[in-house]
mmCIF file of the N, C-alpha and C atoms, coordinates in Angstrom:
data_MODEL
# 
_entry.id   MODEL 
# 
loop_
_atom_site.group_PDB 
_atom_site.id 
_atom_site.type_symbol 
_atom_site.label_atom_id 
_atom_site.label_alt_id 
_atom_site.label_comp_id 
_atom_site.label_asym_id 
_atom_site.label_entity_id 
_atom_site.label_seq_id 
_atom_site.pdbx_PDB_ins_code 
_atom_site.Cartn_x 
_atom_site.Cartn_y 
_atom_site.Cartn_z 
_atom_site.occupancy 
_atom_site.B_iso_or_equiv 
_atom_site.pdbx_formal_charge 
_atom_site.auth_seq_id 
_atom_site.auth_comp_id 
_atom_site.auth_asym_id 
_atom_site.auth_atom_id 
_atom_site.pdbx_PDB_model_num 
ATOM 1   N N  . UNK A 1 1  ? 0.836   -1.177 0.000  1.00 0.00 ? 1  UNK A N  1 
ATOM 2   C CA . UNK A 1 1  ? 0.000   0.000  0.000  1.00 0.00 ? 1  UNK A CA 1 
ATOM 3   C C  . UNK A 1 1  ? 0.888   1.251  0.000  1.00 0.00 ? 1  UNK A C  1 
ATOM 4   N N  . UNK A 1 2  ? 0.446   2.241  -0.701 1.00 0.00 ? 2  UNK A N  1 
ATOM 5   C CA . UNK A 1 2  ? 1.244   3.466  -0.828 1.00 0.00 ? 2  UNK A CA 1 
ATOM 6   C C  . UNK A 1 2  ? 1.237   4.250  0.474  1.00 0.00 ? 2  UNK A C  1 
ATOM 7   N N  . UNK A 1 3  ? 2.317   4.934  0.714  1.00 0.00 ? 3  UNK A N  1 
ATOM 8   C CA . UNK A 1 3  ? 2.447   5.753  1.913  1.00 0.00 ? 3  UNK A CA 1 
ATOM 9   C C  . UNK A 1 3  ? 1.629   7.034  1.732  1.00 0.00 ? 3  UNK A C  1 
ATOM 10  N N  . UNK A 1 4  ? 0.941   7.443  2.795  1.00 0.00 ? 4  UNK A N  1 
ATOM 11  C CA . UNK A 1 4  ? 0.142   8.674  2.717  1.00 0.00 ? 4  UNK A CA 1 
ATOM 12  C C  . UNK A 1 4  ? 1.063   9.883  2.671  1.00 0.00 ? 4  UNK A C  1 
ATOM 13  N N  . UNK A 1 5  ? 0.653   10.864 1.915  1.00 0.00 ? 5  UNK A N  1 
ATOM 14  C CA . UNK A 1 5  ? 1.465   12.076 1.831  1.00 0.00 ? 5  UNK A CA 1 
ATOM 15  C C  . UNK A 1 5  ? 1.218   12.952 3.064  1.00 0.00 ? 5  UNK A C  1 
ATOM 16  N N  . UNK A 1 6  ? 2.092   13.861 3.275  1.00 0.00 ? 6  UNK A N  1 
ATOM 17  C CA . UNK A 1 6  ? 1.952   14.776 4.407  1.00 0.00 ? 6  UNK A CA 1 
ATOM 18  C C  . UNK A 1 6  ? 0.705   15.630 4.251  1.00 0.00 ? 6  UNK A C  1 
ATOM 19  N N  . UNK A 1 7  ? 0.381   15.948 2.998  1.00 0.00 ? 7  UNK A N  1 
ATOM 20  C CA . UNK A 1 7  ? -0.816  16.750 2.733  1.00 0.00 ? 7  UNK A CA 1 
ATOM 21  C C  . UNK A 1 7  ? -2.078  15.976 3.130  1.00 0.00 ? 7  UNK A C  1 
ATOM 22  N N  . UNK A 1 8  ? -2.124  14.687 2.809  1.00 0.00 ? 8  UNK A N  1 
ATOM 23  C CA . UNK A 1 8  ? -3.270  13.857 3.170  1.00 0.00 ? 8  UNK A CA 1 
ATOM 24  C C  . UNK A 1 8  ? -3.392  13.757 4.689  1.00 0.00 ? 8  UNK A C  1 
ATOM 25  N N  . UNK A 1 9  ? -2.284  13.570 5.360  1.00 0.00 ? 9  UNK A N  1 
ATOM 26  C CA . UNK A 1 9  ? -2.295  13.498 6.826  1.00 0.00 ? 9  UNK A CA 1 
ATOM 27  C C  . UNK A 1 9  ? -2.792  14.812 7.426  1.00 0.00 ? 9  UNK A C  1 
ATOM 28  N N  . UNK A 1 10 ? -2.339  15.914 6.908  1.00 0.00 ? 10 UNK A N  1 
ATOM 29  C CA . UNK A 1 10 ? -2.764  17.219 7.411  1.00 0.00 ? 10 UNK A CA 1 
ATOM 30  C C  . UNK A 1 10 ? -4.260  17.422 7.173  1.00 0.00 ? 10 UNK A C  1 
ATOM 31  N N  . UNK A 1 11 ? -4.727  17.013 5.998  1.00 0.00 ? 11 UNK A N  1 
ATOM 32  C CA . UNK A 1 11 ? -6.147  17.162 5.677  1.00 0.00 ? 11 UNK A CA 1 
ATOM 33  C C  . UNK A 1 11 ? -7.003  16.330 6.632  1.00 0.00 ? 11 UNK A C  1 
ATOM 34  N N  . UNK A 1 12 ? -6.549  15.125 6.969  1.00 0.00 ? 12 UNK A N  1 
ATOM 35  C CA . UNK A 1 12 ? -7.286  14.279 7.909  1.00 0.00 ? 12 UNK A CA 1 
ATOM 36  C C  . UNK A 1 12 ? -7.362  14.934 9.287  1.00 0.00 ? 12 UNK A C  1 
ATOM 37  N N  . UNK A 1 13 ? -6.243  15.486 9.728  1.00 0.00 ? 13 UNK A N  1 
ATOM 38  C CA . UNK A 1 13 ? -6.222  16.144 11.035 1.00 0.00 ? 13 UNK A CA 1 
ATOM 39  C C  . UNK A 1 13 ? -7.133  17.357 11.059 1.00 0.00 ? 13 UNK A C  1 
ATOM 40  N N  . UNK A 1 14 ? -7.124  18.115 9.983  1.00 0.00 ? 14 UNK A N  1 
ATOM 41  C CA . UNK A 1 14 ? -7.987  19.302 9.899  1.00 0.00 ? 14 UNK A CA 1 
ATOM 42  C C  . UNK A 1 14 ? -9.456  18.886 9.899  1.00 0.00 ? 14 UNK A C  1 
ATOM 43  N N  . UNK A 1 15 ? -9.773  17.857 9.120  1.00 0.00 ? 15 UNK A N  1 
ATOM 44  C CA . UNK A 1 15 ? -11.150 17.369 9.061  1.00 0.00 ? 15 UNK A CA 1 
ATOM 45  C C  . UNK A 1 15 ? -11.633 16.856 10.406 1.00 0.00 ? 15 UNK A C  1 
ATOM 46  N N  . UNK A 1 16 ? -10.775 16.146 11.118 1.00 0.00 ? 16 UNK A N  1 
ATOM 47  C CA . UNK A 1 16 ? -11.131 15.625 12.441 1.00 0.00 ? 16 UNK A CA 1 
ATOM 48  C C  . UNK A 1 16 ? -11.367 16.768 13.419 1.00 0.00 ? 16 UNK A C  1 
ATOM 49  N N  . UNK A 1 17 ? -10.515 17.773 13.382 1.00 0.00 ? 17 UNK A N  1 
ATOM 50  C CA . UNK A 1 17 ? -10.670 18.928 14.276 1.00 0.00 ? 17 UNK A CA 1 
ATOM 51  C C  . UNK A 1 17 ? -11.968 19.673 13.973 1.00 0.00 ? 17 UNK A C  1 
ATOM 52  N N  . UNK A 1 18 ? -12.286 19.816 12.694 1.00 0.00 ? 18 UNK A N  1 
ATOM 53  C CA . UNK A 1 18 ? -13.530 20.491 12.318 1.00 0.00 ? 18 UNK A CA 1 
ATOM 54  C C  . UNK A 1 18 ? -14.741 19.691 12.800 1.00 0.00 ? 18 UNK A C  1 
ATOM 55  N N  . UNK A 1 19 ? -14.667 18.381 12.700 1.00 0.00 ? 19 UNK A N  1 
ATOM 56  C CA . UNK A 1 19 ? -15.750 17.521 13.174 1.00 0.00 ? 19 UNK A CA 1 
ATOM 57  C C  . UNK A 1 19 ? -15.965 17.653 14.665 1.00 0.00 ? 19 UNK A C  1 
ATOM 58  N N  . UNK A 1 20 ? -14.875 17.678 15.418 1.00 0.00 ? 20 UNK A N  1 
ATOM 59  C CA . UNK A 1 20 ? -14.995 17.844 16.872 1.00 0.00 ? 20 UNK A CA 1 
ATOM 60  C C  . UNK A 1 20 ? -15.591 19.200 17.221 1.00 0.00 ? 20 UNK A C  1 
ATOM 61  N N  . UNK A 1 21 ? -15.143 20.237 16.540 1.00 0.00 ? 21 UNK A N  1 
ATOM 62  C CA . UNK A 1 21 ? -15.658 21.589 16.800 1.00 0.00 ? 21 UNK A CA 1 
ATOM 63  C C  . UNK A 1 21 ? -17.137 21.676 16.445 1.00 0.00 ? 21 UNK A C  1 
ATOM 64  N N  . UNK A 1 22 ? -17.526 21.047 15.354 1.00 0.00 ? 22 UNK A N  1 
ATOM 65  C CA . UNK A 1 22 ? -18.930 21.062 14.939 1.00 0.00 ? 22 UNK A CA 1 
ATOM 66  C C  . UNK A 1 22 ? -19.796 20.339 15.966 1.00 0.00 ? 22 UNK A C  1 
ATOM 67  N N  . UNK A 1 23 ? -19.314 19.191 16.443 1.00 0.00 ? 23 UNK A N  1 
ATOM 68  C CA . UNK A 1 23 ? -20.064 18.436 17.447 1.00 0.00 ? 23 UNK A CA 1 
ATOM 69  C C  . UNK A 1 23 ? -20.232 19.258 18.721 1.00 0.00 ? 23 UNK A C  1 
ATOM 70  N N  . UNK A 1 24 ? -19.184 19.927 19.149 1.00 0.00 ? 24 UNK A N  1 
ATOM 71  C CA . UNK A 1 24 ? -19.241 20.742 20.362 1.00 0.00 ? 24 UNK A CA 1 
ATOM 72  C C  . UNK A 1 24 ? -20.207 21.911 20.174 1.00 0.00 ? 24 UNK A C  1 
ATOM 73  N N  . UNK A 1 25 ? -20.216 22.503 18.988 1.00 0.00 ? 25 UNK A N  1 
ATOM 74  C CA . UNK A 1 25 ? -21.136 23.612 18.705 1.00 0.00 ? 25 UNK A CA 1 
ATOM 75  C C  . UNK A 1 25 ? -22.580 23.145 18.786 1.00 0.00 ? 25 UNK A C  1 
ATOM 76  N N  . UNK A 1 26 ? -22.854 21.954 18.271 1.00 0.00 ? 26 UNK A N  1 
ATOM 77  C CA . UNK A 1 26 ? -24.216 21.422 18.350 1.00 0.00 ? 26 UNK A CA 1 
ATOM 78  C C  . UNK A 1 26 ? -24.615 21.159 19.798 1.00 0.00 ? 26 UNK A C  1 
ATOM 79  N N  . UNK A 1 27 ? -23.697 20.657 20.602 1.00 0.00 ? 27 UNK A N  1 
ATOM 80  C CA . UNK A 1 27 ? -23.981 20.398 22.013 1.00 0.00 ? 27 UNK A CA 1 
ATOM 81  C C  . UNK A 1 27 ? -24.287 21.692 22.745 1.00 0.00 ? 27 UNK A C  1 
ATOM 82  N N  . UNK A 1 28 ? -23.527 22.731 22.469 1.00 0.00 ? 28 UNK A N  1 
ATOM 83  C CA . UNK A 1 28 ? -23.745 24.029 23.119 1.00 0.00 ? 28 UNK A CA 1 
ATOM 84  C C  . UNK A 1 28 ? -25.095 24.607 22.705 1.00 0.00 ? 28 UNK A C  1 
ATOM 85  N N  . UNK A 1 29 ? -25.426 24.501 21.431 1.00 0.00 ? 29 UNK A N  1 
ATOM 86  C CA . UNK A 1 29 ? -26.705 25.021 20.943 1.00 0.00 ? 29 UNK A CA 1 
ATOM 87  C C  . UNK A 1 29 ? -27.859 24.274 21.590 1.00 0.00 ? 29 UNK A C  1 
ATOM 88  N N  . UNK A 1 30 ? -27.725 22.957 21.701 1.00 0.00 ? 30 UNK A N  1 
ATOM 89  C CA . UNK A 1 30 ? -28.783 22.146 22.316 1.00 0.00 ? 30 UNK A CA 1 
ATOM 90  C C  . UNK A 1 30 ? -28.957 22.533 23.786 1.00 0.00 ? 30 UNK A C  1 
ATOM 91  N N  . UNK A 1 31 ? -27.854 22.750 24.482 1.00 0.00 ? 31 UNK A N  1 
ATOM 92  C CA . UNK A 1 31 ? -27.911 23.152 25.888 1.00 0.00 ? 31 UNK A CA 1 
ATOM 93  C C  . UNK A 1 31 ? -28.580 24.517 26.025 1.00 0.00 ? 31 UNK A C  1 
ATOM 94  N N  . UNK A 1 32 ? -28.310 25.412 25.086 1.00 0.00 ? 32 UNK A N  1 
ATOM 95  C CA . UNK A 1 32 ? -28.936 26.741 25.127 1.00 0.00 ? 32 UNK A CA 1 
ATOM 96  C C  . UNK A 1 32 ? -30.439 26.658 24.951 1.00 0.00 ? 32 UNK A C  1 
ATOM 97  N N  . UNK A 1 33 ? -30.907 25.797 24.066 1.00 0.00 ? 33 UNK A N  1 
ATOM 98  C CA . UNK A 1 33 ? -32.344 25.620 23.847 1.00 0.00 ? 33 UNK A CA 1 
ATOM 99  C C  . UNK A 1 33 ? -32.997 25.051 25.100 1.00 0.00 ? 33 UNK A C  1 
ATOM 100 N N  . UNK A 1 34 ? -32.345 24.071 25.711 1.00 0.00 ? 34 UNK A N  1 
ATOM 101 C CA . UNK A 1 34 ? -32.897 23.472 26.930 1.00 0.00 ? 34 UNK A CA 1 
ATOM 102 C C  . UNK A 1 34 ? -32.950 24.492 28.061 1.00 0.00 ? 34 UNK A C  1 
ATOM 103 N N  . UNK A 1 35 ? -31.919 25.309 28.184 1.00 0.00 ? 35 UNK A N  1 
ATOM 104 C CA . UNK A 1 35 ? -31.893 26.334 29.227 1.00 0.00 ? 35 UNK A CA 1 
ATOM 105 C C  . UNK A 1 35 ? -33.017 27.338 29.016 1.00 0.00 ? 35 UNK A C  1 
ATOM 106 N N  . UNK A 1 36 ? -33.285 27.679 27.772 1.00 0.00 ? 36 UNK A N  1 
ATOM 107 C CA . UNK A 1 36 ? -34.358 28.621 27.466 1.00 0.00 ? 36 UNK A CA 1 
ATOM 108 C C  . UNK A 1 36 ? -35.713 28.038 27.869 1.00 0.00 ? 36 UNK A C  1 
ATOM 109 N N  . UNK A 1 37 ? -35.929 26.755 27.583 1.00 0.00 ? 37 UNK A N  1 
ATOM 110 C CA . UNK A 1 37 ? -37.178 26.094 27.962 1.00 0.00 ? 37 UNK A CA 1 
ATOM 111 C C  . UNK A 1 37 ? -37.331 26.046 29.478 1.00 0.00 ? 37 UNK A C  1 
ATOM 112 N N  . UNK A 1 38 ? -36.236 25.707 30.167 1.00 0.00 ? 38 UNK A N  1 
ATOM 113 C CA . UNK A 1 38 ? -36.274 25.648 31.623 1.00 0.00 ? 38 UNK A CA 1 
ATOM 114 C C  . UNK A 1 38 ? -36.563 27.017 32.219 1.00 0.00 ? 38 UNK A C  1 
ATOM 115 N N  . UNK A 1 39 ? -35.981 28.055 31.653 1.00 0.00 ? 39 UNK A N  1 
ATOM 116 C CA . UNK A 1 39 ? -36.212 29.412 32.135 1.00 0.00 ? 39 UNK A CA 1 
ATOM 117 C C  . UNK A 1 39 ? -37.675 29.803 31.961 1.00 0.00 ? 39 UNK A C  1 
ATOM 118 N N  . UNK A 1 40 ? -38.272 29.419 30.845 1.00 0.00 ? 40 UNK A N  1 
ATOM 119 C CA . UNK A 1 40 ? -39.690 29.714 30.606 1.00 0.00 ? 40 UNK A CA 1 
ATOM 120 C C  . UNK A 1 40 ? -40.563 28.987 31.631 1.00 0.00 ? 40 UNK A C  1 
ATOM 121 N N  . UNK A 1 41 ? -40.228 27.740 31.937 1.00 0.00 ? 41 UNK A N  1 
ATOM 122 C CA . UNK A 1 41 ? -40.992 26.974 32.920 1.00 0.00 ? 41 UNK A CA 1 
ATOM 123 C C  . UNK A 1 41 ? -40.878 27.601 34.304 1.00 0.00 ? 41 UNK A C  1 
ATOM 124 N N  . UNK A 1 42 ? -39.685 27.994 34.675 1.00 0.00 ? 42 UNK A N  1 
ATOM 125 C CA . UNK A 1 42 ? -39.473 28.628 35.980 1.00 0.00 ? 42 UNK A CA 1 
ATOM 126 C C  . UNK A 1 42 ? -40.212 29.955 36.051 1.00 0.00 ? 42 UNK A C  1 
ATOM 127 N N  . UNK A 1 43 ? -40.213 30.690 34.955 1.00 0.00 ? 43 UNK A N  1 
ATOM 128 C CA . UNK A 1 43 ? -40.922 31.960 34.912 1.00 0.00 ? 43 UNK A CA 1 
ATOM 129 C C  . UNK A 1 43 ? -42.413 31.745 35.150 1.00 0.00 ? 43 UNK A C  1 
ATOM 130 N N  . UNK A 1 44 ? -42.973 30.696 34.553 1.00 0.00 ? 44 UNK A N  1 
ATOM 131 C CA . UNK A 1 44 ? -44.386 30.376 34.763 1.00 0.00 ? 44 UNK A CA 1 
ATOM 132 C C  . UNK A 1 44 ? -44.672 30.030 36.212 1.00 0.00 ? 44 UNK A C  1 
ATOM 133 N N  . UNK A 1 45 ? -43.777 29.281 36.832 1.00 0.00 ? 45 UNK A N  1 
ATOM 134 C CA . UNK A 1 45 ? -43.945 28.920 38.240 1.00 0.00 ? 45 UNK A CA 1 
ATOM 135 C C  . UNK A 1 45 ? -43.893 30.159 39.128 1.00 0.00 ? 45 UNK A C  1 
ATOM 136 N N  . UNK A 1 46 ? -43.000 31.082 38.813 1.00 0.00 ? 46 UNK A N  1 
ATOM 137 C CA . UNK A 1 46 ? -42.893 32.316 39.592 1.00 0.00 ? 46 UNK A CA 1 
ATOM 138 C C  . UNK A 1 46 ? -44.178 33.126 39.470 1.00 0.00 ? 46 UNK A C  1 
ATOM 139 N N  . UNK A 1 47 ? -44.735 33.197 38.273 1.00 0.00 ? 47 UNK A N  1 
ATOM 140 C CA . UNK A 1 47 ? -45.997 33.919 38.083 1.00 0.00 ? 47 UNK A CA 1 
ATOM 141 C C  . UNK A 1 47 ? -47.119 33.285 38.892 1.00 0.00 ? 47 UNK A C  1 
ATOM 142 N N  . UNK A 1 48 ? -47.181 31.961 38.918 1.00 0.00 ? 48 UNK A N  1 
ATOM 143 C CA . UNK A 1 48 ? -48.210 31.268 39.692 1.00 0.00 ? 48 UNK A CA 1 
ATOM 144 C C  . UNK A 1 48 ? -48.047 31.547 41.183 1.00 0.00 ? 48 UNK A C  1 
ATOM 145 N N  . UNK A 1 49 ? -46.811 31.527 41.664 1.00 0.00 ? 49 UNK A N  1 
ATOM 146 C CA . UNK A 1 49 ? -46.563 31.822 43.078 1.00 0.00 ? 49 UNK A CA 1 
ATOM 147 C C  . UNK A 1 49 ? -46.914 33.265 43.421 1.00 0.00 ? 49 UNK A C  1 
ATOM 148 N N  . UNK A 1 50 ? -46.657 34.160 42.481 1.00 0.00 ? 50 UNK A N  1 
ATOM 149 C CA . UNK A 1 50 ? -46.987 35.572 42.680 1.00 0.00 ? 50 UNK A CA 1 
ATOM 150 C C  . UNK A 1 50 ? -48.491 35.745 42.855 1.00 0.00 ? 50 UNK A C  1 
ATOM 151 N N  . UNK A 1 51 ? -49.266 35.083 41.983 1.00 0.00 ? 51 UNK A N  1 
ATOM 152 C CA . UNK A 1 51 ? -50.728 35.141 42.087 1.00 0.00 ? 51 UNK A CA 1 
ATOM 153 C C  . UNK A 1 51 ? -51.202 34.585 43.422 1.00 0.00 ? 51 UNK A C  1 
ATOM 154 N N  . UNK A 1 52 ? -50.629 33.453 43.811 1.00 0.00 ? 52 UNK A N  1 
ATOM 155 C CA . UNK A 1 52 ? -51.005 32.818 45.060 1.00 0.00 ? 52 UNK A CA 1 
ATOM 156 C C  . UNK A 1 52 ? -50.694 33.737 46.240 1.00 0.00 ? 52 UNK A C  1 
ATOM 157 N N  . UNK A 1 53 ? -49.564 34.407 46.200 1.00 0.00 ? 53 UNK A N  1 
ATOM 158 C CA . UNK A 1 53 ? -49.188 35.327 47.270 1.00 0.00 ? 53 UNK A CA 1 
ATOM 159 C C  . UNK A 1 53 ? -50.161 36.500 47.342 1.00 0.00 ? 53 UNK A C  1 
ATOM 160 N N  . UNK A 1 54 ? -50.558 37.018 46.179 1.00 0.00 ? 54 UNK A N  1 
ATOM 161 C CA . UNK A 1 54 ? -51.522 38.118 46.163 1.00 0.00 ? 54 UNK A CA 1 
ATOM 162 C C  . UNK A 1 54 ? -52.852 37.693 46.767 1.00 0.00 ? 54 UNK A C  1 
ATOM 163 N N  . UNK A 1 55 ? -53.317 36.502 46.425 1.00 0.00 ? 55 UNK A N  1 
ATOM 164 C CA . UNK A 1 55 ? -54.580 35.999 46.985 1.00 0.00 ? 55 UNK A CA 1 
ATOM 165 C C  . UNK A 1 55 ? -54.475 35.826 48.488 1.00 0.00 ? 55 UNK A C  1 
ATOM 166 N N  . UNK A 1 56 ? -53.360 35.266 48.941 1.00 0.00 ? 56 UNK A N  1 
ATOM 167 C CA . UNK A 1 56 ? -53.153 35.050 50.370 1.00 0.00 ? 56 UNK A CA 1 
ATOM 168 C C  . UNK A 1 56 ? -53.101 36.382 51.116 1.00 0.00 ? 56 UNK A C  1 
ATOM 169 N N  . UNK A 1 57 ? -52.419 37.351 50.560 1.00 0.00 ? 57 UNK A N  1 
ATOM 170 C CA . UNK A 1 57 ? -52.332 38.669 51.197 1.00 0.00 ? 57 UNK A CA 1 
ATOM 171 C C  . UNK A 1 57 ? -53.711 39.314 51.275 1.00 0.00 ? 57 UNK A C  1 
ATOM 172 N N  . UNK A 1 58 ? -54.478 39.159 50.231 1.00 0.00 ? 58 UNK A N  1 
ATOM 173 C CA . UNK A 1 58 ? -55.834 39.712 50.201 1.00 0.00 ? 58 UNK A CA 1 
ATOM 174 C C  . UNK A 1 58 ? -56.704 39.060 51.283 1.00 0.00 ? 58 UNK A C  1 
ATOM 175 N N  . UNK A 1 59 ? -56.616 37.739 51.405 1.00 0.00 ? 59 UNK A N  1 
ATOM 176 C CA . UNK A 1 59 ? -57.388 37.006 52.435 1.00 0.00 ? 59 UNK A CA 1 
ATOM 177 C C  . UNK A 1 59 ? -56.947 37.423 53.817 1.00 0.00 ? 59 UNK A C  1 
ATOM 178 N N  . UNK A 1 60 ? -55.649 37.606 54.019 1.00 0.00 ? 60 UNK A N  1 
ATOM 179 C CA . UNK A 1 60 ? -55.120 37.980 55.324 1.00 0.00 ? 60 UNK A CA 1 
ATOM 180 C C  . UNK A 1 60 ? -55.602 39.372 55.709 1.00 0.00 ? 60 UNK A C  1 
ATOM 181 N N  . UNK A 1 61 ? -55.565 40.307 54.753 1.00 0.00 ? 61 UNK A N  1 
ATOM 182 C CA . UNK A 1 61 ? -56.057 41.653 55.037 1.00 0.00 ? 61 UNK A CA 1 
ATOM 183 C C  . UNK A 1 61 ? -57.533 41.631 55.418 1.00 0.00 ? 61 UNK A C  1 
ATOM 184 N N  . UNK A 1 62 ? -58.303 40.815 54.700 1.00 0.00 ? 62 UNK A N  1 
ATOM 185 C CA . UNK A 1 62 ? -59.731 40.695 54.965 1.00 0.00 ? 62 UNK A CA 1 
ATOM 186 C C  . UNK A 1 62 ? -59.974 40.081 56.356 1.00 0.00 ? 62 UNK A C  1 
ATOM 187 N N  . UNK A 1 63 ? -59.180 39.106 56.733 1.00 0.00 ? 63 UNK A N  1 
ATOM 188 C CA . UNK A 1 63 ? -59.319 38.440 58.031 1.00 0.00 ? 63 UNK A CA 1 
ATOM 189 C C  . UNK A 1 63 ? -58.930 39.376 59.172 1.00 0.00 ? 63 UNK A C  1 
ATOM 190 N N  . UNK A 1 64 ? -57.950 40.238 58.933 1.00 0.00 ? 64 UNK A N  1 
ATOM 191 C CA . UNK A 1 64 ? -57.503 41.151 59.975 1.00 0.00 ? 64 UNK A CA 1 
ATOM 192 C C  . UNK A 1 64 ? -58.392 42.393 60.097 1.00 0.00 ? 64 UNK A C  1 
ATOM 193 N N  . UNK A 1 65 ? -59.170 42.671 59.073 1.00 0.00 ? 65 UNK A N  1 
ATOM 194 C CA . UNK A 1 65 ? -60.008 43.872 59.077 1.00 0.00 ? 65 UNK A CA 1 
ATOM 195 C C  . UNK A 1 65 ? -61.269 43.681 59.907 1.00 0.00 ? 65 UNK A C  1 
# 
């Protein structure tokens, strides 16, 4: 079998590095999407707790009056 040229070896290394970088970029993008979804869910929970607190405060004021 013929010996690989230095150019072929360099091209393989460059291609492998690009593949690793691409994979890492996809992982980061996926993590960003998941974080955005989690933030939206937490925001909804905070809004629900806020409403509950307002109702409780209203009931407490009424009970103390």
